[in-house]
C-alpha positions in Angstrom: -44.9 -49.9 8.6 -42.0 -51.1 6.4 -41.5 -47.5 5.1 -41.4 -46.1 8.6 -38.6 -48.6 9.6 -36.6 -47.8 6.5 -37.1 -44.0 7.1 -35.9 -44.4 10.8 -33.0 -46.6 9.8 -31.9 -44.1 7.0 -32.2 -41.1 9.3 -30.2 -42.9 12.0 -27.5 -43.7 9.5 -27.5 -40.1 8.2 -27.2 -38.7 11.7 -24.4 -41.2 12.6 -22.4 -40.3 9.5 -22.7 -36.6 10.2 -21.2 -36.8 13.7 -17.8 -35.3 14.1 -15.0 -37.8 14.3 -12.6 -37.5 17.1 -9.2 -36.7 15.8 -6.0 -35.7 17.5 -5.6 -31.9 17.6 -3.1 -30.5 15.2 -0.1 -28.9 16.8 0.8 -25.4 15.8 3.8 -25.2 13.4 7.1 -24.2 14.9 8.4 -20.9 13.6 11.9 -19.8 14.4 12.5 -16.1 14.7 15.9 -14.4 14.5 16.2 -11.3 16.8 18.8 -8.6 16.4 19.4 -5.6 18.5 18.5 -2.1 17.1 21.6 -0.2 16.1 21.6 3.5 15.3 24.4 4.4 12.8 25.1 6.5 9.8 24.4 5.3 6.3 27.6 4.1 4.8 26.5 3.6 1.2 26.3 6.7 -1.0 25.3 6.5 -4.6 26.3 9.3 -7.0 24.8 9.7 -10.5 23.9 12.2 -13.1 20.2 13.0 -13.6 18.0 15.4 -15.5 15.0 16.8 -13.6 11.9 18.1 -15.4 9.0 20.1 -13.9 5.5 18.6 -13.5 4.0 21.6 -15.3 5.4 24.5 -17.1 3.9 27.7 -18.4 5.2 30.4 -20.7 4.4 33.9 -19.5 4.2 36.6 -22.1 3.1 40.2 -21.3 0.3 41.9 -23.2 2.2 45.2 -23.4 5.9 45.9 -23.6 7.3 47.7 -20.6 10.3 47.3 -18.3 9.8 44.9 -15.3 10.4 46.8 -12.0 9.9 43.9 -9.5 9.9 40.1 -9.4 7.8 38.5 -6.8 9.1 34.9 -7.3 12.5 33.5 -8.1 13.2 31.5 -11.3 12.3 27.9 -10.8 10.3 28.5 -7.6 7.1 26.6 -6.9 4.0 28.7 -7.6 0.3 28.0 -7.1 -2.7 29.0 -9.2 -3.6 32.7 -8.9 -0.3 33.7 -7.3 1.1 37.1 -8.4 4.2 36.5 -10.5 5.4 39.9 -11.7 
């Protein structure tokens, strides 16, 4: 009988301690936003500098026989893809 009373008292205390406490709701933080109108204008800042450009890949083309080249199908420095006819 004593154990039952202790059990009921302990479970009542546990249930009472787990209840949500009523607190004041937190207000949302105030965020200030600056708004500016959209303006379409030319870019005024120009930067000039020297640079050296290198290709991603480079291949040396050497003929198996010596003969004059009659026709070029691509320009020097042009972008080519695998399997494309070059000369």
